[in-house]
N, C-alpha and C positions, 0 to 999 in steps of 0.2 A: 634644466638640459644636461642630459649625460654625453661624453665625449671620451675617448678612450686614446690611450697611446702606448703604443708595445716598441720597449727598449731593451735593447742587451745590456747585459748582467755579466760581469765577471767574479764568480767566486771562488775565493781559494779551494785549494786542496781539500781543507778539512771540513769547508761549507759546501764542497761538492758532496763529500760523504755525507753530509748531515741528510742534502739534498735528496739523494739519493736514497735513502732512509726514508725519505718522509713520501715519496714517488712511491715506495714499494707499500709502505703502508698501506697509503690512499687507494691503491692500486687492489691490492689483499683482501681489502674491505668492500670496494667496488664489486668486484667477483662474490666476497663470501655474501654478501647482502641479497644479489643477483640470483645468487643459487639460492638462497631461502626464501626467496619471494616466488622462485620456481616452484618449489615444494610445498610453501605453503596455498601456495594456488591450486595445485593440484589435490590436495587433502581437505582443501575447506571450501575451493571455488573462491579465495576472494585473496586478492595481495596484500603487502603491508604498505603503511603510510611512511612519512618520514618521519613521524616520531615514532613507528613502531620499529624505524631500522635504529634511532638514536637510543632507544630501550635496549638494545643488545648490545652495545659498545661497553657499560661496566662491568658485564659478567667476562666478557671478552679480552678486556685488559688485564682483570686478575687472572684468566686462562693463561694470554702470551702477551708476557710482560713486556715483551720491546714492541707492542701497539701502542702503549704508555709514553713511549719514546715521542713519537707523531705530537705535534700541536693537536688539541682537541677540536679546535674549530675548523682543520683543513679535513677531519673524517666526516663530520659534520657536514660541512660544504658535499662530501661524496654523496651522504644521504638525501641532502636537496637536488643535487644534480640528476640523481637514481630515480628519484619520487617524480622530478620532471620530465625524467625520459619517457617513463611510464604514461605520463600526463598527455604529451606530445603522439604517442604511439596511437594510444584510444582515441586521440582526435583527429588521426589520419595525417599528422605533421611530419613524423619519421617514423623507419622501421622502428622492430623490436630492440631495445638494449642488446647489446653483444658483450661477451666478456672481454676485458682489455688483455694484453699482452706485454710483456718487457722488451719485446725487439721494436716498439713503435714510439709514439712521439708520447710523453709522459708531463703531466702537468697537475699540479695542486694551487687550490685556492687558500686566498687568506681574506676572510671577508672583514677584518678590523684589526685595530693592533698593528699596522704598520705606518712608520713613519718615512716619510722622504724629505733629506736636507743636507746640503752639501754634497752633492755628488755620492751620496749613498744612500741604499734604501734597507732601513731594519724592520727583517724580517724576526718574527718571534721561532726562538731557539735555534734561528741560523745564525742574528744577529748581522752588523752590517756590512753589506753587500754592496761594490762597488759599480756603479750604474753610469750607461752613457746616456745622457739626456739630450735628446734633440728638439723637444717641445714639451710642455708643460702648462697645460688649462689650468684656467682660473675655477677655484671651487673646493668641497670637500675630496677627499679621495677614499673612495667605499672600499672596491674591492681590487686586489690585487693576485693576478695569475701567473703565477712561475711556471714557465714551460721547457722542456729541454727537446730541443730537437732531433733527428735520427744521425744529424753531424755532427752531434756533442756541442751544438751551442745553447746558451742558455739565455730566456728571453725574460721578460717581467711585462704582462698586460697591466697597464694603469687604468683602472674606471675612474673619473671626475664627475664629481654633480656639481653644478653652477648655482642650482638653486632657482633659476630661470626658467618659464616654459617656451616650449617651441613655439616655430613663429604659424604665424596664420598662413594657411596655404591660400593662394590666390593664383587666378590663372590670368590677370591682367599681363598682358607683355606678348614678345613674338612667341610662337608656337614653331615647332620643328618635328617631322616623323621622320625615324630612323628603323631603315630595311638592313637586317642582319646577313651577310654572306661569306665566303668564302674566298674568293678571289679577291674582293676589298673587306674587310674586316666589318665597315660599317656605311652606309649610303645616307647620307641627309636631304630632306625634301627641297633643299635650297641647291642643291648639285653638288657638292662637296662629297668626294668619295676618299676613305681611308684605306691605304692597305693593310691587307694581312701580314705578320711580319712572319707569320709561321715559324715558332720559338723553338718547336719541337725538330724540325728539320733541320735547323743550324746546328743543334748539339747532337744529331741523332747518329752520326759517324761515331764520333765521342764515346757517347752512351754504350754504343752496341759494341765497343773495343772492352769497356771497364765491365760490361755485364758478362761479353764474355770471357774476361779474366776472373770473376767472382763464380761463375759457376765450374771453375775449376778446382778451384781450391777445397780442401776438404771442410766437410761440415763439424764447426763446433772449434775450428783452431784459431789461433791468433790472426792469422792472416787474411782468412774468410772472413773475420771482421773489422779487419783495414780495408779489405775490398769493398765491404759492404757499407762501410763510411764514403769510399770514393764514389760510388754510384749513387747514394745518396747524395752527394755532392752535385753532382751532374743533374739530378732532380730540382733541388732546391735553386740551382741556378735558373734552371727553365722556369721556377715557378715565380722566383723574383722576377724576371726579365717582364713575364705577361701580366702579372699585376702592377709591376711600373708602367706598362703600357695602358692597361685600364684603368689606371687611376689618372693618367695624364690624361686619355681622351673623353672620359668621364667628367671630369672636372671642368674641359676645356667646353662639354656639349651642356653643361647646368650653367654653365658662368655665362654662356652667350645667348641661351634660352629661357622661358619664364614657363613653360607649357611642353613637356619631352613624351613623344607618344611612341612607344615599338608595340611590334607583334610579338606575342605570347609564343614561345617555340616548344615543342614536345621535345627535348634531346634525346631524352630514354628511347622515344620510338626511331628519332634520326640516326641513332648509332647502329642501329639493326643493318644498317647496309654498310657490310663491310667494305666494299670500295671507298665509304669517306667517311668511316667513324671515327679512324685516326686522325683526318684534318678536322672532322668537325670538334671531335675531343680537347685538340690545342689550342682552339677559338679560345673557349671559356667564355660562351654569350652568357651563362646564367651568372657567376661572378659579375661578368661587365652591367649586366641591366640590375643584380642586387646593387650596386655602388650608385650605378644613376639613380636609383630609387631612395637610397637614404641621404645620397648626397641633395637631391631636389627637395625631400622633406628637410633638411636642416636647413635650407636657404631658403624656404616658405614657397618653393615652386610647385607645380600639379606634376605628376608622372604617374601616365596611363599606359596601360596593356590592353590592346584590343585583341579580339577573338580570332586564332591563327588557322581558323577557316574561310575568313575574311579574303575573297579572290584580290588580292592588292597587285599583284601581279600582270593578271589578265584581263584588267579593269582599265580602260582608257579616262584617265582624269580629265580630261576636256571633256566628252558628252556623254560619258559612262556608260561606253556602249563595251559587251565583256564577249571576247572571244571563248571559243569552245574549249581548246585546249592550248596549253604553251609550255611547250618541252623546256628541259633546261638550259640545252646548248643554245637555244635562241638567246641571244643577248638583247636583240635589238627588235622591233615590229612596229607596223605603220595599220594604226586603226583603218579598218574597210569601211566606216562609217564617216569620219570626221578627216581622215586623210592624214592624222597628225603622227609624226615619228616620234617614236619613244625608246629612249632606252629602258631597258626593263629593269631597271633598280631602281633611278631614278624615278618613274613614273611608281614605281610601288612604295617607295618611301611617300611622294607625296599622296597619295590614296590612303596610307595608314594615317597622315597627319589628319587627313580630311575625314577620313571615319571617326579617328579621336574627337575632332571639335564636333563630329554631330552626337556622339555620346556624351559630351561633356552638355551640349547644349539642349539633352534631353531631361537634365537632372536642374542645370541653373540656366544660366545664358550666355552665349556665347560670344565672351569680353577680350577672349584670344586673338591677336591680329595675323593671323596665320594662311588667310588665303577663304576662299568659300566655305560653307558648311556644307559639306555633302557623305553619302552613303559610300594612321599608325607613327776586410780587407777587400771589399767588395769590390766588383766591379761596376760600374756607371754605364747603365743600359745607353745604347747607341740609339734608342729609339725614339721619336716624338711623337705625340699627337699634332701632327700637319696634317692637313687635307692636299687632297689631289683636286684641285677645281675642276668642274667637269669642262672638258675641251682641253686641260694641260695636256704638253706632248710627252711631259716627263714626270715621272716620281720626284716630289720635294721631300723626300724623308730628311730628318736631319742625320748627321754623322757621316 
């Protein structure tokens, strides 16, 4: 089984220059190979393979001697990533590959010949770089990806392989349905509600002020570059607090449940509503469900997504009576058939759970115990994954 640890590294001034050259060579080769592939496709109707990219490297290193200063396998990793990018595009998993810019995040890959020992990581042609290890997995170090953020921080993503198989997925245990929203980030079928921290809103005033200062700086000046890094630091802080919240909440839900059922969301369509686009984007639902999925898989638990067209909010989970329409401002309603009063979000979560169990029962046996089977120097974050139980008078956020 493979595990990844992302750690902070602290290269010296000389090592930063060497890394900058490696980033530039990798970026140049990506753009050159992508342009060459586009021209070849227009001329012949066929693109280049990974080997086709690598065959271009020896003559290019003679033509451009500075290209040979970069570690050879870094450039070969670029060829591998570009060929995989085209495979993902043709199989509908991603968009067409773009050209890379020197102003964005920079990264290079070392597929082998990397050593980790005594608080340093030894990179080919770079040397021993100081690293801050907060965790190390057992097993063989396979690939190291070195990256430079827009704020000027260096990181290394360490991929370990311990040689063990992933645990067998089972649905034996407690099941939970999760309904995602805006007022409450997540509502579970057992009645727990997790408030939406609204990360962007907390930093919006600071971000607006720094963006205004950036817009006044002359393009190409050093002061503009400095102001740009300040804006990037605010965005980084927002992203880190959001990721911290996602990790804490997803870990809590995976630890407490064996079967996790959510509803698929067409976020790309939802953000077309300009009144809610910013709030929806700030939630990061896709990243949250991604974390739920991989954590459940690593723990041998079942993760299931049901169709987003399933009427979870409009269906009574007691008698399965479905109302014709239910506008967003209605947060609670009473079933006209069985007279049960429903909290809109909790009712939706229960229906998501029951629908997920029904789908599981179609393929195997419904072994999950979740109810009847029926038709889902950094700053420390003060946001904890603590539930507001149904009926609680005040939020229970820590901090």
